[in-house]
N, C-alpha and C positions, 0 to 999 in steps of 0.2 A: 569443206576442207577434207582432203583425203589423208588418212593417217599413214605415216611412213613406217610404222611399226607393224609387226605381225599382231594378230588379234590377241594372242596370249599375253604378250608384253603390254599391250594396251589395257587389257583387263586388270593385270597386276598393277599397272600405274594408277588406274582409277581407284582400285581398292586401297592402295597405299595413300593416295591423296585424301580419300575419304577418312581413313584412320587418322591421318595427321590433322585434318580439319576438326574432327571430334576431340582429339587430344588438346588442341589449342582452345577449343570452346570450353572444355573442362577446366583448363588452366585459368582462363579468364574468369569463369564463374567462381573458382576458389579464391582468386585474388579479390574479386568484387565482394565476396562474402567476408573475407578478412577485413577489408576496409570498412564495410558496413558495420561489422561488429565493433570495430574500434571507434567509429565516429557516430554511430547511432541510427542513421536511416536504414530502411530496409534495402535489400539488394536491388529491388525494382526502382525505388526512389533514387538510389545512387546512379543506376544505369540511365535513368531518364535525365538526371541532372548532367551527367557527362555528355549525353547526346545533345541536350540543349546548349551546353557550352560550346560543343563542337560546331553546331549549326550556326550559332552566333558568330563564332570566329570565322567560319567559311563565308558567311554573308558579308562580313567586313573585310576579309582578306582571302578572296577565293584562290584556291590552289590550281584551279583550271579556269583559264580565261577564254571566253567565247568572243569571237569576232562577229559583229553584225554584218549580215550579207548585203 
């Protein structure tokens, strides 16, 4: 895909998106840490539990439906 922006704008956009991604990652980590302190499990156990719950939900109620060819 050809970029419709000049290279300078594209570089600035990539830099800004990277900064936003890192900021959101930090916010999620802080939130998980607070919940883990409040309820007892480690942050990694909490993350794994959330991922397990999400996967179970997606297996029973998929948000993306695939058609058989």
